N, C-alpha and C positions, 0 to 999 in steps of 0.2 A: 915634640912637646907631647907629654904626658897625658892624653885625651881620656882613656880609658880610667887613668888613676884619678884624673879631676872628677869623672862621673861618679867614681866611688866615694870619693870626699866631700862632696856638694852638700847630702844634707847635714853634715857636720858643722859647717863654716857660718852659717847664720845669714844669708843673703836673701833667703825667697821674699820676705817682707819688702825689703828695700826694693828688689828687682819687680815687684807687684807696681810700684811708683813709676818706675822705669817704664814699664809696657804699658803702661795709661798714657804717657808721653808720646809714644809710637802710635798709639790709636788716635790721638787727638791730630797729630801730624799727617795721618793717613787720610782722615774726613775731609781736610781740603781739596781733595782731588775726586774725582769720578772715577774710583778703583774697585774693580771685582777681584781680580787674581792678584795673590801676593806670594813671593816665594821668600821664606825665612831661610837665610843662609847663616849657618852657625847653631841651626835650631836647640841645639841642647836636649833640655829635659823633655821639651814640647809643650810647657807651659803657654807661651807666647802664641804657639798655633791654635790652642785652646781658647784663647782671649780672641783672636783674630776670628775664627769660626764663629765664637758666640756673637760678633760685632757684625756678623754676615757676610764674610770674605771668603773667598774660595782659595783656603791657604795649604801650601805644600811646605815642608820642611826639608832642608840637607844638613847632614854635620858627617865631620870626617871621624867622629867616634862611634863605633859599633854598639859600645855600651850605652851612650847616650841615646841612640836611636831606637834602642831596644827599649828604654824607660820610656821614650815619647811615644811609641807605638801602645804601651799599655793604657795610655790616656786615649786611645782611639783616633789620633790624629794621623794625618798622611804624611810620613817622614821616610826618609831613604838616607842609608850610608853613602853618600857620593861627594865627589867633587863639583866646585862650581863651573869648571872647565867641561864637564860632562852633561850640562844642562842643554836641550835642545829647544825646548820651548820657550815662549816669549810672555813674559807677565806686565802685569800693569805697574806694579811695584815690587821692588826687592829692599829688604831690610837684612841688616847687620847690627845685631842687638847685644849688648853688654862687651863692648871693646873687642868685637871681633878684629877689626883691623889693626889693634896693637899686637896682635898675635904672630902678625908677618913683617918680615924686615922687606926692606925699600923693593928690593927685586921682586920678591913674590907679591908685595901689594900691587905694584904695577901693574902684573900680570892679572891679579885678583880684579882689580878696577875695569880692566879692557873686557874681561870675561861678565863683570855684571852687565857693562853696555850692551854685549852682544845679547844677553838675556832679557832686555828690557824691550817693551815695545816703544814705537817711536811715541816721544811725550810722556812716556815711563818716569817714574819716580825713585830714585835710591834715596834711602833714610838710614843713617849710621850713626852711633857714637864712637867718640874717642876718649881716651882719659886726658885731663889736663894735667900739666905739670904738677901742681899742686895734689892730685889725685894719685901721682905716682910716689913724691917725696915725703908726702905728710900722711897719706892714707894708707898706700898699699906697703911702702916699705916698713920692715918692723918684724916680729915674730908671734906667733899664734900658736897656743899649744890648747889641745881639747883631750880632755881624759874622761871617758866612759867605762860602763862594765862590759870589758872585753875590747876595749879599742882604746888606743894611744894614737893622737894625732900633731904632728909637729910640722908648722909650715914657717919657713924662715926666708923672708924675702929683701934683698939688696938691691936699692935703684943706684947705678953709678954709668955716667957715660951714656946717658939717654936709654939705658938699657935696665930693665926690672930682671933681675934674677933669682927665680922662687924656686926653693928647694923642699919638695914635700915628703916627708917619711911617715909610713902608717903602719901601726902594729895593730894588727886583727886577730881575734883569738879565733882559733881554728882546732876545736878539740880540747886538748890538755895544752896545747901548746901556741904560739903567738904565730902568724905568717907577717913577713915583712914586705911593704911595698915602698919603693922609692923612686922618685921622679924628678925631673927640673923643667920647670916653664919659663921660656923667655917672651919677655914682652917688651915693644919699641915705643918710646914716645914720639909722636909727630904732632907737629903744629897743625891748624886748623888750615892754614896756608900751604902746608907741604901736600895735603890732602887734594886740594884745590888743585895744586899745580901737577898732580900725578893723575887726576883723574881726566879722561876724555868728554864728560858730562858737564852740564853748566850748573855754578852754585846758584839756589834759589836763597838760602837763608841758613845763618847757624844760630844756637841757643845753647847757653851754658844753663846747665842743672846742677842742683848740689843734691847728691843723694846720700853719700856718707859722713858728710860734715857740714859745716855753717857755709863753707865757702865751694864754689862751683868745681866739682871733681871730674866732670864729664862735659862734654861739647856734643849737641847733636847738629848734624849736618843733613840739610836736604839737597838733592841734586835733580837734575832733569834731563833726559835724554833726549835732546833737542836735535 
């Protein structure tokens, strides 16, 4: 997956305001429990870590993109370029925000959920969101083009066979010339029951949310490490 390329194009795709709403859902779901420490897996640009800190949590973030971690650290948050498999501490809660789980195939996701359990304290909470079928078919599928002074961005996403194949092409002005970046991102569709079947944790509840359209395009899931 072109993680560093996504970090480069993120400011141009216009999701920041929408994700602020998603972050607020996470804070509400965390407040139901006596939680002090939170690990944000796939912390991206670090905005959620800021919000967690403002809400009084001891928050740490990890991400596989070095570029994203650099951006997050500029906010003054605790972020590292690290895989969940490398985490040795135990947390009251772990979150995976903005369809992190959808970026993994079934084999990788099985391992990921096992590592999540290992990094949670007994009675710890795991909260995540996944894309609905509507979120893939009617929201993500399609083409987006952005053109600005010194920049041209084309995103072409095709959903087929439960996989969203997104091709990213970016031309960025570099002196008198343009530098080309190209990459592909794959996302996998899962039903809520698929995640429940794969995880060694117990499902507490699930909630559908509509972020990008009038119909639910995400499902939020809460698990407990019992």
